[in-house]
C-alpha positions, 0 to 999 in steps of 0.5 A: 162809358159811351164809345164814339168812333169816327172814321174816314171810309171809302165809298164803294157804291154810290147811287140815287138810293143807297151808299155802301161804305167800307168801315173796317173791312165791313160793307155798311149800307146807308141812305144815299149821300146824294153827292159824289165823294171817294171818302166820307166820315162815318160816326159809329154810335149806339151800334148805328152808323151815321155819315157826318161832316168831315170837320166833325169832332168827337165829344169827349164825354157825353154831358148828362145833367143831374136834375133834381125833381121839383117838389110842388108845395101844396097851398096851405089851408087858412085857418080861422083865427080865434079871437083872443080876449083879454081879462079886461074884455071878459070882465066888461062883458060879464058886467053888462 
């Protein structure tokens, strides 16, 4: 099970280079958000912190599609068909 956590975090420091946020008592440094804001929404996913839009909605469950491998069919070799002869054809050839 994958855990997604989105929180509204207070901006402690915001300059041209970095932004420092307070995420549950931890000070997290991320690249600059390049806008003035007192609070931003932060997504914690796969041990990474990402700044997301304020209207971001957490996915309920990650969608993992099971794809069956496609088996390639090998081209079939064409075999020469042996000409089948009937008894009448055999008798005619022997009669000549």
